C-alpha positions, 0 to 999 in steps of 0.5 A: 748162081748168086743167091739174090739178097732178098733170099739171103734175108729170108733164110738168115737167122739175124733178119728180125723177121726170121723165125716169122718167115721160117714158121710159116715155112713150117706149116706150108703143107698143112697151109697146102691141106687147108687149101685143098679142102676148101677148093673141095667145096667148090670144083673136083680138085682132080684132072684140073689145069691150075696156075699157082701165083706166087707159089713160093717153095711150092707146098701147094703146088706139090699136093695138087699135082698128084691128080691135076696139071700145076703150073707152079708160077714163081718170081724168084728162082731160088725158091723154084729150085726148092719145088720138085719137077714132074710130069705134072708139075711144071715150075716156072720162074716168072712175073704173073702179070706178064707170062704169056699163057693163052686164054682159058688156059686154067680151071683154077688160079691160086693166089694165096697171099699174094695180091697184097704184094702185087701193084693191084689194077685193072691189069691184073683183073683182065689177064685172070679173065684171059687165062680163066676158064669161064667155068673155072674158078679163083681161090684167093686169101689175103690178110684184112687191112682192117682188121683190128687184131692185124692193125694190133700186130700187122701179120707181116711186121709184127708191129701196130698200125703199119697194116693200114700204111700203104705200100710207099708209107711203109718203106717212108716211115718204118723201113727207111729208119728200121729195116734200110736192108729191105728198103730196096724191095718192090714186093712190100706188102700193102694190105687191103679191105674188104671194100677194096676187093669187092671194088676190084673184082666185082664187076667181073666175079662173083665174091664168096666168102670162106670165113665161117670155114676157115675159122671152123677149121682153125678151131677145130685142131686145123694148122696152117692157117696161123703162124705170127707169134700175136695170131698163135696167142690169140688162139690160145686165148680163146680155148683158155677163156672156152670162147670157141662155141662163141667164135663158131657162132658168129662167124659168117660169111656176109660182108657185114662188120664181122668180115669188115673189121675182124676177120684177119685174113679173107678166104676167097673164091671168085667165079665169072659172072 
């Protein structure tokens, strides 16, 4: 089978984003441990039926499949090939919005850094409501569009201000001139603000932020949350200046200034109302 151009770019050392993508792959197992630890605060992570949407190479799916049944959903066949098939882990090549799952199929749905790559709409919310059990939860992580840190250095491109651009604007003003080979991709990230997330989900779900949990995890030698050079540098600076205690004291889970304009990535649990 011919390898897609997108996958060729991801694994091509000559691509400008190669080091960023490679770092993300290297910490994927640690990232999976973080996801499991966070989920464990809300639900016993055993004996569940789980859907991992946009699972990539499947680190989170593999970890959770040890004591659960996991459907690992990925649109790119080359990534699916990297996922080890097992009786408790079923990789599927499909678009997460169009997959024909039955109502009330899953206890847990994982949307790990994926919603920013989708065309976010009411269809997504309706689909989630359709396949999630009433007692189930959704784990969602996504970069913050209005975070000062992401405005300084976009988490996908490493450049200032691109975090504020919509998908079409990224293509028109950046990719067209500087990354022409990426211009035809339909999964270019369009970051979401906290206001937008509440607007999307608040009618049907209760949103619970896990900012304090993630900050404590990160500053207590937790791995798997940071891979961009800028954000890695920030962590080193925090430790160098002795700001750990200050950051822990001001971090919180309220939808106010800190989370609206500073938190780089939202970690959220959704429950049906």
